[in-house]
N, C-alpha and C positions, 0 to 999 in steps of 0.2 A: 696867573690865570687858573681858573677851575678846569678841571678835565671834563671834555665833553662825554655825556652819558654813553654816546655811542663807542667810545673806547672800552667800555666793559666788557668782560669775558661772559660767555655763555648766552649771548642775544643770539636769537634767530636772524641770520644775516639779511633775510628778505622782511623782516618786520619794520614797523615804522621806528621802534626804538632804536633799532641798529642804523637808522638813517641811511639806506642804501644809495639814495640818490647823491646825498652829501658825500658819501664815501666815493662815488663814482667821480664827482665833480673833483675830488682832492687827489685822485689818483695820480695825475701828472705832477702835482707837486711833491708827492711822497717818491716818485720815481726821480724827480730831479734832486731832491735832498739826498737820497741814498746815493746817487751817482756823484753829487759833490763829496759826500763823506769818504766813498772809495776812492776817488782822485786824491782827495788831501791825503788819505792814509798811505796811498801807493807812492806818492811823490815826495813824502816827509823823509827828512834826514834828522832823526832825533839826536839832541845834544845829551851826552853823557854827563850826569853830576858827579862831583867829587865824592859824594857819599851815596850809600844805598837808598833807593827810592822805592817805596811801596805805595802802589795805587789802590785806594779802596773805590770802585767804580760800580756803575750799574748800567743796565741797558734799557732802562724807560725813563720818560720824563716824570718827576714827581719823586716823593720820598719813598725809599726802599729800607731806611735804617743806615745809610753811610756814615753819617756824623757819629752816631753812637759807636760803631763798628771802628771807626777812625779813632775815637777816643780810647777804645779798649786795647786796639793794637799799640797805640802809643803808650799807653799805661804799661802794658806787657814788656815793651821794650826798655822803657825807663826803668821798671823793677828789675831788669836783668843788669842793669849797670851802664847802659847808655843813654846819651842825651838825644831823645827823640823829640820831633816837633812836627805839627800839622802844617799843610799847606794847603791854602785855598785860593780860587780865584778872586775872591770878594765880591761875590754876587750881591747886586744891590747897593754896594758902598761907593763912594765917590774916590776914594785913594786907589791908585794903581799899584803901589808898592815897588820893589818889596819892602815890607815893614813887618815888625813884630807887633800883633795887637796888644794892646794894653788898655785893661779896663778902666784906669784913672785917666786915661787921655782920650780914647776912642769911644764913639757910640756906633750902634749898628749901621747908621746912615754913611758912617766913615769907612767901616770895613766889611760890612754884611752881617747878617745875624748869625751864620753858622761859625764863622771864625771867632766872632765874640763869645759865644756860647762855648766853644772849644778852649778859650782862653781862660774861662772859670776854673777849668781843671788842669790846665798844663800849658805849654808853649805853643803859640798858635800864630802863624805867619801868613799874610796874603802876598799875591803877585800875580798880575795879569799875564806877564810873560814869565811862565814856568821855569825855563832855565835860567834866566838872570836871577829869579828868586832863589833857586837851588843853589846858585853860587854864592849868593849873599848868605844864606843860611850857613852854609859850609865854612864861609870865612868867619862866620860869628861863632863857631864852634858847635853846631848842630852835627851830629854823627848819624842820624837816620832821618829821612823825611818820609812822611806819612801824608800821601795826598788825599784829601777828600774831594772825590770826583777827578775827572780828568781822563777817563778811559778812552774817550773819543778824541782826546787831544794828543797828537803824536809828537809835540815839541820836544818833549824830556823823554829820555829813555828810563823805562821802568824795569827795575830789577825783578819785582813780584807784583803780580796784579790779582786782587781778590774782587770777585763779582758779587755784589750783595743783591740777593733776589727776596721779595716778600713772598713767602710761601703761600699767603693767603690770597694773592693776586699778582702772579707772577708777570704776565706779559700782556694783560688786558686782551683785546681782540686779534693780538699777534700781527698787527699791521704797523707799518713804519710812520712817523710823523709826516704830515698831520693827520693821517687816516686813522691811526692808533698812537698808542704811547711809546712805541719802540724807537730808540735813537739810532738803531741798526738792526740788521736780520739777527736772531738769536744764534746760530751757528757762527756767523761772523765774528760776533762779539765774544763768544767763549772761546774761540780759536787763539785769541791774544791774551788769554788768561791762565793762571797757573791753579786757581781753586775757586770754588764757590762758597759762599755764606749764604745758607738758607735761612731767612729770618721768620720765626714764629712757627704755628703749626700748619701742615700741609704736606701733601706728596711731593716728592723729587720730580720736577718737570721732566718730561720725556726728552726735551733736547738737552737737558744737563746730563741725564743718564747717558744719551748716546755720546756725549762729550767725552766721557771717561775721567773727567776732571774730579779730584777730592772734594767732597761735600762736608762743609763744617756747619753743623747744626748751632744757632744761636736764636736768642730770644730777648725781648726788652722787658727788664723787671724794673717795678718802682723802687726808687732810692727810700720811700717812706711811705706810710699808708696815707690814703686820702683823709683829709680833715672830716671831722664828724659834722653831721648837719646836711641839709639839702644844698646842692651845688647847680650853678649854671655855669656849663662848661664851654669853652670857645676855643677854635684853632684854625690856624692858617698855615697848614702843612700839605703835604702831598695827598694823604688820606686823613681827613679829620675824623671820620667814623672810627677809625682805629684806635685814636685816642680815647674818644667817648666809650668805646666798648672795652677799652683796657681799664679804664678809671672805673666803670661799673662792676666789671669782674674783680676788682680790688676791693670792692665794698663801698664805693663812693656812692653817694645817693644823687644821682644825676636827674635833677628836676627839668631842665633844660639844656639843649645843646645847639650851638650855633657854629656852622662851618664858614670858613673864609677862604679865599684863594690862597695858595702857597706864598709865602713871603708878603702877605698882606701887610701894608704900612698902616697901622691903627691910627685913625682920627679922633678928634674930640668927640665927634658924632657918634663914632662907633661906640666909644666908651661910655657916652651918655645912654645910648641904646642898652648897652650890656648892664649898665647900673639900674636902669628902669626895669629891665627884665628880672634882674636879681631881686630887686624890691617886691615886685610882683609875687615872686615865688619865696619871699623871705629867705633868700638864699645867699651864699658866698659865690664869688667869682673866681674861676680856676682855669688855669691854661697850661699849655706846655712850656718848657723852659725856653725853647727856640722863640716862641710867641712873646713870652715874658720880656726877653731882651729888646723887642721891637716895641715896647711899650714906653711911653714918655715916662722919665723917671719920678714925676710928681704923682703917678696913679700906681706905681709898681707894689708900694706898700699895701695897698688895698685889694690888690689882686694876687692870689696864690699861684705860685709855680708848682707844678707836680714832676719832679725830675724822674728820668728813667735812664737805665744804663743797659749795654748789651753784655749778656753774659752767654759764653760759648759752653755747651753741653760736655765737650771732650777738650780739656786743656792740653793734653798730650798730643791730639790730632792738630790742634793749632800750632803748637810748637814744632811739630813736624813739617808743617807747611812753612813756618818761619825759619827753620833749620839754615838754610842757605844765608840768610841775613845774619843770623847769629854767628855763623862761621866766619862771615866776613868781618863782623864786628868783634870778633874774638870773645864772645860772651859764652858763659856755661849753657 
């Protein structure tokens, strides 16, 4: 779904844009949601995996950059000499797992778009039951598990948790679902973490400063330059505008931009509409790598994917946060 506009930060809480009546009506649901999460966390008895587990989580609904950070952490551990693999729930896929995503066997409707994207650059697993999946991964020889999401899932014990926050839009209106985008209150979520990854430009949120957690600065950088000529960009991610802005900032000639809901399943009608729009502008079509895997294979060749990766500003600070994991794995 698309995030409601009243979730946005900086709105006058009494203005019509902030939907005060709607938020008032949603208050009981937010209270019930938060009560349910707190109860689940308090009653949980997390299972311990045979290998280290690093959770890349966030505090809001929608994209903050977890998947690129997961990819970067997995790559860092692999480069140090251990076999690291990502673990996702497999949102949007029909398979329950545990299984390893295979580009030659699976489509996004099988395992979800994010695991399929992660499988393009490394080893990616899915599993609805995280402890069962962790055991299967360890039995297969995986030495470190990088969980893409799962901070609010207490079933598996985490050895290290990094909270990814979009510096440009940290917590929206700071209300809990469904009144706002927060999955839990910020202080409670940060209390179960060991570090924060602040993505992009923007000040450190006051709640993060108060937590005393280490802050790792990172940014999304394009793997390649945008193609020349006019472009019609489209995206079905947490914040489509972020993709459009990044494309333009990198020199792309964005003639038009079409946002879709996060994890949007592209239909033939969607593609026909986008083709028509591109013809009107004499432009090519371009989208995110995550959206590209959700396109039908027959149309992928005519639509350009613009991949990005997460780059940490201070790799020494990252290694310091990862040091307990490196020590357990006997890595240099």
